[in-house]
N, C-alpha and C positions, 0 to 999 in steps of 0.2 A: 475051694470055694470059687475061685476063678473060673475054673472050667465048668462047673455047674451052673453058673450064672450064665455063661455063654450057651450051653446047652439048652437051657430052659428059654432063653430067647430066640435060639432057632427053632426050637420046637411049637412055639407060637406065632411064628413069624407068619405062617401061612392061615391062621385064623385072624380074619377081619374085623371080626365082632366079638370075639371071646373076652369074657371076664378074667383077671387074674388076681388073685389075692395074695397081698403081700404079707407074709407071716413074720413077726419078729419076736425072739425069744424073750423071756422076761428080763434077761440082764441084758438084752441089747446086742448080746455077742453073736446071734445069728440071723440069718433073715432067709427065708426061703419063699418060693412062688408056687403056687397051686390053684387048681380049678374050682377047689372047693373049700368053703370057708374055712378059716383058721380055727383051730382049737380053743384058742385064746381071742374072743370076739371083740375084746377091747381095741386091740391092735390090728384087727381084720379091716383093710381098706382097699376095696376094689380099685383096679387102677387100670383103666383101658388102655390096651395097646393099639396101637395104630400101625399097622406093616407102612413099609416105605411104598409099597404100590399103592395104598388107599390115599396117602398124601395127596392134597391139592398141589399140583404142579405150580411151582412160583411162576408166574406170568413176568416174563422179564420185558421190559419195555423195549419197543422196538425203536431201533435209532430213527431219528428225524431224516426224513429224505432232504437231502441237500437242494437248497433253492437255487433254481437255474438262473445263474447269472446272465444279464444281457450282453451278448456279445459286443465287443467293442470293435468298432471298425477302425482300423488302422487309418491314419492320415497320410495320404499319399502327398508327401513333402519334395519329391522329385519334380513335381509340375505345380507347386503351390502359387507362383506367381500368375500362371494362367488362369487357374481356377479362382484366385481372387479377382481377377480381372472380368471374369465371365460373371462372377456373382454380382460385382456391382452395375456390370450392363443389364444384368436382369432386373435389380431394382430400379435402375434408371428409366428402363421401359416403362415398369408398373407406374412409377410416378408421373412419366409423361402420359398414359393413358387415362390417369386419375384427373390432371388438369386440364386435359383437352376433352373432357367428356362433356355432354350436352349441360348447359348451364340454367336453362330454363325451361317450362314446361312445352314451348312451342317446339324447342329442338327435339325433345324427348318425342312429341307426337308426330315428328316428321314435318311440321310445318315451316316453309322457308322464312327466314328472318330478313326482313329488307336491311339492304347496308346503310349503315351510318350516312349521312349525309354530310357531305364536305362542308367546311366552314364557308359562310359567304365570302365570295372573293369582294375583294376592296374595288369599289368602283371607281375607275379613273376620273380625273379632274373634268375632262371634257364632257363627261355624261351630266355635270351641272348644270342647268339651265343658262343660256347667254344672259348676258347682263341686259337689265331693261325688261325681260320678260314678266308677266304679271299674273295674278289670279283676281279677278274682279269678282268681290263679293257683294257689289253695291246694286241696290235695287230702286233707290229713289233716283230720280232726275234732277237736272239743275246744273248751275255753271259748275266747273272744274277748274283747278289750278294745276300748277307743275310742281311735281315731287323728284327732287335729285337726290340722289345719294352717292357719296364720295367713299370708295373703300380705302382702308389704309395702304399707302402705298409702299409702305415696308412689310406689308403682312403675308401670310400665305395662305389665310383661310379664306372661304367663301361664305357668304351672308345671306340670309333671307331676312328682309325688313317686312314686318307686318304693322298695319293701320287698324287700330279698333276704335270704335266710338268710346269717347272719354267716358261718359256714362252709360252704363250697361255692358260696355264692352263687347259689343258687335263687332263681327269682322267685316272690314271694309275691303283691304286690298293688301297683296303681298307682291313684292317685288324682289327679284333676284339681282345679285350684284356679286361678281366674281373677284377673286383677290386682286388687289391693284388696278381695279378697273371703275367705271363710272357707269350709273344706271338712272335712266329717267322716265318718266311716265307723265301724260296729261290728264289723267282719269281720276285724280282724287277731286271728290267732292267738297264743296266749302265746309269748313265745321273745325271741330277740335278733336284731336285723336290721340290714343294712348298707341306710345311706339313700341313695339317688341323687336327685338334683334335676336335670330339664332344663328352661329357661326360655327365653322367645323371645316377639317380639311376633307373629308372624303364622304360623297353624297352617296346615300343609300335610296332615294326617293322621299317624296313628300311625307309618307306616313313615318318614316323611321328617320328621317332627315339624316345629320350626320353620325347617328347612332349613339353609343354612350360618350362620343366627345361631343356631342351637342353642349354650348353654353348659351345660356338665354340671358339676355339683360332686358330691363324694362324702363322705359323713362319716367321718372318722378314728376315732370310737369308736362302739359298738353302740347302737342305740336299743332299750330295753326294754320288753317287756310282760309282767308278772308278776302272780302271786297273794299276796296278803297277809293271811292268815287268810280271812275271807269275802270280801274287797275286791278287785276286779279292777282292778288299775292298768294305764292307758293312757299315752299319751305325747302331748304337745303340741309341734308344732315351729312356731316362727315364722320366716318367710321374710326377716326384716330383718336386714341386716349391722350389727352393732354390734362395738364394740372388747371390750365386757365380756361379751360372749357365751358361753355355756358348751358350745357345740356347734360344734366346729371342723371345717371341711371343705377339701376338696383341690380344685381345678380338675381336670376330666378331658377325654377325648375323648368324641364323639358316640356312637363305636362300644362305649364301655364302659356305656352305659345299660342 
């Protein structure tokens, strides 16, 4: 039986589409294969026989291609310090270019920027007008009296003394007096005046006077110039601060001068 089964398989091996009928005896002790229906149709079951040549080949999965690894460049350690210095130098150069780049539109457009003006130099004391120099604002005519200003003998500041009309505060006259000196004028018309005193060390001209150091004081009572008989009475003002002084002043602002 074993040899017959082998022969039957070899006989039908070349038939790709043949139908083989498997015939089994009634008692199940014998099995036969034939190309015609079995005598006993109950057990006849056609079995398709597929040769090994007709079998679809098993498609084996192709192995995945290995992913190319990024080549690792070995670090040159023999000259590591020099490379580190060069890298730091490059970064420093980039940083310097960034901070030295044009910072405004004028520089980017190529327009020259005017240089910053140096701070105003401090004028020496001799540029301050001489003691007794005056600026006369008076327009009215009439008798005039003497006006004397004594600077503080221990002081270091120059002063400008201004007389305004007591009513209306219209400017009348200004007189300059240097530190530790005396100034006089005969141009003050008779009347009552409000006294304003501006003092400082460094003179920047009449407009700015003593700059931020300008200190202004204003008299609380009027300063009188009057006639008594045939005598014209003037006033003497001493710029020394004393407790028993008879002419009180209040501190003021520079724009009140």
